[in-house]
N, C-alpha and C positions, 0 to 999 in steps of 0.2 A: 714447629717453630716458624717455618716459612709462611704458613697461613696467618700467624699472629702479626707478621710484618706487613703483609699485603694481602688481605683476604680476597679470594677470588681472581687473583692475577698471578702470573708467573713471577717468581722472585729472581731477580738478577743479583747475584751475590755482590759484585763490585758496587752496584748502585745501592741496594738495600742495606747492606752491612757496613759499607764505607762512605761512599760519596753522598748519599742522602742525608747522612748525619752531619757531615762536615761543611758541605756547600749550602749557602743560603738559597732557599727555594720555598715556595708555598707548601711543598710536600714534606719539608724538613720537620716542622712541628708534629705532624702526624706520625712520622717514623720515630722521632725522639720519644713521643708518648708511648709508642708500642714497645720500645726498647725496655721501658720500665716494668713491663709485665713479666719479663724473663726471670726465672729463679737464678740463684747463685751458681748452681751446677750448669745450667744452660748457658749462662754468660761465660763461665770458664771454658766450656766446649767451644763456643763461638770465638773467644779469644785465642785459644789453641789452634783452631782451624785457620784463622786469619794469619797467625804467626807462621804456619806452615805453607801458606799459599805462595805460589811461584812469583807473584807480584810483590811480596813483602820485601821491602828494602830496595827496590829497583828504582825508586824516585827519591829525590831529596827536595823538601822533607818528605818522609814516607807517610802517605795518607792511611795506610794500613796500621802503622804504628800509632798514629794519632787516634784513629778510631778505637783501637784497643784501649789506650790509656784514658781517653776522654769519655768513652761510652761503655765498652764491653767488659773491661776488667772490673770484677766485682769490688775490688778495694779502692781503685782510683777513679772509676767511672761514674757516670750519672746514677747508676743503680744504687750507690751508697746513700742517695737522698731518700730512697723509699725501701719498703719491704724489709727493713732491718738487716739487709745484706744477707 
């Protein structure tokens, strides 16, 4: 899954799973496109992982919560647009 997010580079979880999806940047569209390749099961694992992260809920608004709802959750996120969920 890490390679799918950023082939050939080290994946930084805060950046690749949260910030790169939320903050406008040239990299954002590339990362958002890669999010769409994950299966429903993979998206569930990532959403669970982010929910359990020590940074979850420490900021208001919570970028982790937003990334889960807007992108990683297979029912509410971007992924509902493709792959049939």
